[in-house]
KEKE-3310 file (N, C-alpha, C; in steps of 0.2 Angstrom, whole numbers, plus 5000, padded with zeros to 4 digits):
npx = (4727:4727:4737:4735:4740:4745:4755:4761:4767:4776:4782:4795:4794:4789:4789:4776:4770:4760:4756:4764:4771:4771:4775:4773:4777:4772:4768:4769:4757:4757:4749:4748:4740:4731:4721:4704:4698:4700:4696:4702:4717:4729:4735:4739:4741:4743:4747:4746:4756:4746:4733:4736:4736:4723:4715:4719:4714:4700:4700:4702:4691:4680:4683:4685:4691:4702:4719:4727:4741:4755:4757:4772:4782:4775:4785:4792:4805:4804:4812:4809:4820:4828:4833:4836:4826:4815:4814:4814:4801:4793:4796:4790:4777:4775:4775:4766:4755:4757:4754:4740:4731:4734:4724:4709:4697:4700:4700:4689:4683:4679:4683:4698:4700:4695:4706:4717:4715:4711:4712:4703:4697:4700:4688:4678:4679:4674:4660:4658:4658:4648:4636:4632:4637:4636:4643:4647:4655:4664:4662:4669:4685:4685:4684:4693:4707:4720:4732:4725:4719:4708:4690:4685:4673:4664:4667:4676:4687:4688:4691:4703:4711:4714:4724:4741:4748:4745:4751:4763:4764:4764:4778:4787:4787:4796:4800:4806:4810:4805:4794:4785:4774:4766:4762:4758:4747:4736:4734:4734:4722:4713:4714:4711:4695:4693:4692)
npy = (5267:5251:5240:5224:5209:5192:5182:5167:5154:5139:5129:5123:5107:5094:5080:5068:5055:5042:5028:5014:5010:5018:5034:5051:5067:5083:5099:5118:5128:5145:5160:5176:5192:5205:5203:5206:5193:5184:5177:5177:5187:5182:5167:5151:5132:5115:5105:5090:5079:5071:5078:5089:5082:5079:5093:5097:5088:5090:5104:5102:5096:5104:5116:5113:5118:5124:5124:5116:5119:5108:5097:5091:5077:5062:5053:5036:5034:5043:5049:5053:5054:5060:5078:5085:5080:5082:5096:5098:5094:5102:5115:5111:5111:5124:5131:5126:5131:5145:5147:5143:5152:5163:5162:5167:5161:5150:5155:5158:5146:5137:5127:5128:5139:5133:5123:5131:5138:5133:5120:5105:5092:5082:5075:5083:5093:5094:5090:5103:5111:5107:5110:5102:5103:5112:5122:5134:5140:5150:5152:5142:5147:5159:5152:5142:5144:5138:5129:5119:5103:5096:5101:5109:5105:5117:5117:5107:5114:5124:5114:5110:5121:5123:5113:5109:5104:5110:5120:5114:5113:5126:5130:5123:5127:5129:5142:5157:5171:5182:5179:5175:5183:5185:5174:5167:5172:5166:5157:5164:5171:5159:5158:5169:5170:5159:5165)
npz = (4877:4885:4880:4879:4886:4888:4898:4899:4908:4909:4920:4934:4935:4943:4951:4954:4965:4959:4963:4973:4962:4950:4943:4939:4930:4936:4930:4932:4928:4925:4923:4921:4917:4908:4899:4896:4891:4904:4918:4932:4935:4938:4941:4947:4942:4943:4930:4922:4908:4901:4903:4897:4883:4884:4884:4873:4862:4866:4862:4851:4844:4847:4838:4824:4812:4815:4813:4825:4838:4837:4854:4863:4856:4861:4867:4867:4875:4883:4898:4916:4923:4917:4916:4902:4894:4902:4903:4889:4886:4895:4887:4876:4880:4885:4872:4866:4873:4872:4859:4857:4864:4858:4850:4846:4844:4853:4864:4868:4871:4887:4893:4891:4898:4911:4911:4914:4924:4936:4946:4943:4938:4923:4920:4927:4923:4912:4914:4921:4912:4904:4910:4922:4933:4951:4951:4943:4928:4929:4944:4949:4945:4952:4963:4964:4959:4961:4970:4975:4973:4972:4971:4982:4996:5006:5022:5022:5018:5028:5039:5033:5034:5046:5047:5051:5041:5032:5024:5018:5006:5001:5006:4998:4988:4977:4971:4968:4979:4972:4965:4973:4977:4968:4962:4973:4975:4972:4983:4994:4992:4993:5009:5013:5013:5021:5034)
capx = (4724:4734:4740:4731:4745:4744:4761:4759:4774:4776:4787:4793:4791:4789:4787:4771:4771:4754:4756:4772:4774:4769:4776:4773:4779:4768:4771:4766:4757:4757:4746:4747:4735:4725:4715:4694:4695:4701:4690:4707:4722:4733:4734:4744:4739:4749:4742:4752:4755:4740:4729:4736:4733:4714:4714:4720:4708:4693:4701:4701:4684:4675:4687:4687:4694:4709:4726:4729:4747:4755:4761:4778:4779:4774:4791:4792:4808:4803:4815:4807:4824:4834:4832:4835:4821:4807:4814:4813:4794:4791:4796:4786:4770:4774:4775:4759:4749:4758:4751:4733:4731:4734:4718:4702:4690:4699:4699:4682:4683:4678:4687:4705:4701:4695:4712:4721:4714:4708:4713:4696:4701:4696:4679:4675:4680:4667:4653:4657:4656:4641:4631:4630:4639:4631:4645:4648:4665:4667:4663:4675:4690:4685:4687:4701:4711:4725:4736:4720:4718:4701:4686:4683:4668:4668:4668:4682:4691:4689:4696:4709:4715:4718:4729:4747:4754:4741:4756:4768:4765:4769:4785:4790:4785:4802:4799:4812:4804:4803:4788:4780:4768:4763:4760:4754:4742:4731:4732:4731:4715:4708:4714:4706:4689:4693:4693)
capy = (5262:5248:5233:5216:5203:5185:5180:5160:5152:5130:5128:5118:5102:5089:5072:5066:5048:5040:5023:5013:5007:5024:5041:5054:5073:5088:5106:5122:5132:5151:5165:5183:5194:5208:5201:5204:5185:5179:5179:5180:5190:5179:5160:5145:5127:5112:5099:5084:5080:5068:5083:5093:5079:5079:5099:5098:5083:5093:5109:5102:5093:5111:5120:5107:5119:5126:5119:5118:5118:5102:5095:5089:5071:5058:5047:5030:5035:5050:5047:5058:5058:5065:5083:5088:5075:5087:5102:5099:5093:5109:5122:5109:5112:5132:5133:5124:5136:5152:5148:5143:5157:5170:5163:5172:5157:5145:5158:5157:5138:5137:5121:5130:5143:5128:5120:5134:5143:5128:5110:5102:5086:5082:5074:5088:5102:5093:5090:5110:5114:5105:5111:5098:5104:5118:5129:5138:5140:5157:5152:5137:5150:5162:5148:5135:5145:5137:5123:5112:5097:5095:5105:5106:5108:5123:5113:5103:5120:5126:5109:5110:5127:5121:5109:5109:5100:5113:5127:5112:5116:5133:5132:5119:5127:5131:5148:5162:5176:5190:5179:5174:5189:5184:5165:5163:5177:5161:5155:5169:5172:5155:5157:5175:5167:5154:5169)
capz = (4878:4887:4877:4881:4884:4891:4900:4902:4910:4911:4924:4942:4933:4948:4950:4959:4965:4959:4967:4973:4956:4944:4947:4935:4932:4932:4929:4935:4924:4928:4920:4922:4910:4908:4894:4896:4893:4910:4926:4936:4931:4941:4943:4944:4944:4942:4926:4919:4901:4899:4904:4891:4877:4885:4882:4865:4860:4865:4859:4842:4843:4846:4833:4818:4805:4816:4814:4833:4837:4843:4859:4863:4856:4867:4865:4872:4876:4889:4904:4920:4929:4913:4916:4897:4892:4905:4901:4881:4887:4897:4884:4872:4883:4885:4867:4864:4876:4871:4853:4859:4870:4853:4845:4849:4845:4855:4870:4870:4875:4893:4897:4891:4904:4918:4912:4916:4931:4940:4947:4941:4934:4916:4922:4932:4918:4906:4918:4923:4904:4902:4916:4927:4942:4955:4950:4936:4925:4933:4952:4948:4943:4957:4971:4965:4955:4966:4970:4976:4967:4971:4969:4989:5000:5011:5028:5023:5016:5034:5044:5031:5035:5054:5047:5051:5035:5023:5021:5016:4997:4998:5007:4994:4980:4974:4968:4970:4983:4969:4960:4977:4980:4963:4962:4980:4977:4974:4989:4999:4992:4997:5015:5016:5012:5027:5040)
cpx = (4729:4732:4737:4738:4741:4752:4757:4765:4772:4782:4788:4791:4793:4787:4782:4772:4763:4750:4763:4775:4775:4770:4774:4776:4774:4770:4765:4762:4754:4755:4745:4744:4732:4721:4708:4693:4696:4698:4696:4713:4728:4733:4740:4741:4743:4745:4748:4753:4749:4735:4729:4734:4724:4712:4715:4715:4701:4693:4698:4693:4680:4677:4689:4692:4700:4713:4727:4736:4750:4758:4768:4776:4778:4779:4791:4798:4810:4806:4814:4813:4830:4831:4831:4827:4813:4808:4812:4805:4792:4790:4792:4778:4769:4774:4768:4753:4750:4753:4743:4730:4732:4727:4712:4697:4692:4698:4695:4679:4682:4682:4694:4704:4701:4702:4718:4721:4711:4710:4709:4700:4697:4690:4675:4675:4675:4661:4653:4653:4651:4635:4628:4633:4635:4635:4646:4655:4667:4669:4668:4683:4692:4690:4693:4705:4718:4727:4732:4718:4711:4696:4682:4676:4671:4671:4676:4689:4693:4693:4703:4714:4719:4725:4737:4751:4750:4747:4761:4770:4767:4776:4789:4790:4790:4803:4803:4807:4802:4796:4783:4774:4764:4757:4756:4748:4735:4728:4729:4724:4711:4710:4711:4698:4687:4691:4685)
cpy = (5256:5243:5227:5212:5197:5183:5171:5159:5144:5132:5123:5113:5096:5083:5071:5059:5047:5034:5021:5013:5014:5031:5047:5064:5078:5096:5111:5127:5141:5155:5172:5187:5200:5210:5201:5195:5180:5182:5181:5182:5186:5174:5155:5138:5122:5106:5094:5083:5077:5073:5088:5090:5079:5086:5097:5096:5087:5098:5108:5099:5099:5115:5116:5110:5124:5121:5119:5115:5112:5101:5092:5082:5067:5051:5043:5030:5040:5046:5053:5061:5061:5073:5086:5085:5082:5092:5103:5098:5099:5115:5120:5112:5119:5135:5132:5129:5142:5153:5147:5150:5164:5168:5164:5165:5152:5147:5157:5150:5138:5133:5123:5134:5139:5125:5126:5138:5139:5121:5107:5096:5085:5081:5080:5093:5100:5094:5099:5114:5114:5106:5109:5098:5111:5126:5130:5139:5146:5154:5147:5142:5154:5159:5145:5138:5145:5131:5118:5109:5095:5100:5103:5110:5113:5120:5111:5108:5122:5121:5109:5116:5128:5116:5111:5108:5105:5117:5121:5112:5121:5134:5128:5122:5130:5138:5153:5167:5181:5186:5176:5178:5186:5177:5164:5167:5170:5158:5158:5169:5168:5157:5163:5173:5161:5158:5169)
cpz = (4881:4882:4880:4880:4889:4893:4901:4902:4911:4917:4931:4940:4942:4949:4956:4958:4964:4964:4968:4966:4951:4949:4939:4935:4929:4933:4932:4929:4927:4924:4923:4916:4912:4903:4898:4896:4899:4915:4930:4931:4932:4942:4942:4949:4942:4937:4924:4911:4898:4897:4898:4884:4878:4882:4876:4862:4860:4864:4853:4842:4842:4841:4827:4814:4808:4818:4820:4833:4841:4848:4857:4860:4861:4866:4870:4874:4881:4895:4909:4922:4924:4912:4908:4893:4895:4904:4892:4882:4889:4891:4879:4875:4883:4878:4863:4866:4874:4862:4851:4861:4863:4848:4848:4850:4850:4864:4872:4872:4882:4897:4895:4898:4911:4918:4915:4923:4936:4941:4947:4937:4927:4916:4925:4927:4914:4910:4920:4915:4903:4906:4919:4933:4944:4953:4944:4934:4930:4940:4951:4947:4948:4963:4969:4960:4959:4965:4972:4973:4967:4972:4979:4991:5005:5018:5028:5021:5023:5040:5041:5033:5042:5053:5047:5043:5028:5020:5018:5008:4995:5000:5004:4989:4977:4968:4972:4974:4978:4965:4968:4977:4973:4961:4967:4979:4976:4981:4994:4997:4995:5005:5018:5017:5018:5032:5043)
residu = (HIS:LEU:GLN:GLU:PHE:VAL:THR:VAL:LEU:VAL:ARG:ASP:PRO:ARG:THR:GLN:LYS:GLU:ASP:SER:TRP:HIS:SER:TYR:ILE:ASP:TYR:GLU:ILE:PHE:ILE:HIS:THR:ASN:SER:MET:CYS:PHE:THR:ARG:LYS:THR:SER:CYS:VAL:ARG:ARG:ARG:PHE:ARG:GLU:PHE:VAL:TRP:LEU:ARG:GLN:ARG:LEU:GLN:SER:ASN:ALA:VAL:LEU:ILE:GLN:LEU:PRO:GLU:LEU:PRO:SER:LYS:THR:PRO:PHE:PHE:ASN:MET:ASN:ASN:PRO:HIS:HIS:VAL:ASP:HIS:ARG:ARG:ARG:GLY:LEU:GLN:ASP:PHE:LEU:GLU:LYS:ILE:LEU:GLN:ASN:ALA:LEU:LEU:LEU:SER:ASP:SER:ARG:LEU:HIS:LEU:PHE:LEU:GLN:THR:GLN:LEU:SER:PRO:GLU:ASP:MET:GLU:ALA:CYS:VAL:SER:GLY:GLN:THR:LYS:TYR:SER:VAL:ALA:ASP:ALA:ILE:GLN:LYS:PHE:ALA:SER:LEU:ASN:ARG:ARG:PHE:PRO:ILE:GLU:ASP:GLU:GLU:ARG:LYS:LYS:GLY:ASN:ASP:ALA:ASP:SER:ASP:SER:GLU:SER:SER:SER:SER:GLY:LEU:GLY:PRO:SER:ASP:ASP:SER:ILE:SER:CYS:GLY:CYS:LYS:ALA:SER:LEU:ALA:SER:GLU:GLU:SER)
# end
């Protein structure tokens, strides 16, 4: 019997501009697993610190008796231009997810799966979990375990597919060639749906 495993990596911090005044850093969350708990066996999505904070609050309110692991502290001195600060936070976020993924009760929370394997926003994750969306949790994960930020509408997807800049994401993903086949599996499956 194969040992179940879940590998989670938090990597590739990137600065994203929110508007001309504000930037933030997001991190790629890469999952590779053979666990029955997961809809997809590999996925990669990008999340920012504030979304981790949301996830921890939601998990805690569902699992009151569990002592949840801490997130890296939200320090007022965090400097996104300081590679040590960024790497310290990246490692802290990875530790946080590794600990959470060892807990069967937390693994049963759909929000965790949407967080790890889709790009839905916190509002959309809440709506999906509480049954207010046309799509189920499994649908969301099957379709959107990729670096697309929004829950796309099929026709828009097709238009985007013909767009020259739709592959700017993959060419600059900053992953070595060895990782590519795994982490881009999520993008490849989207492309095949378009044809």
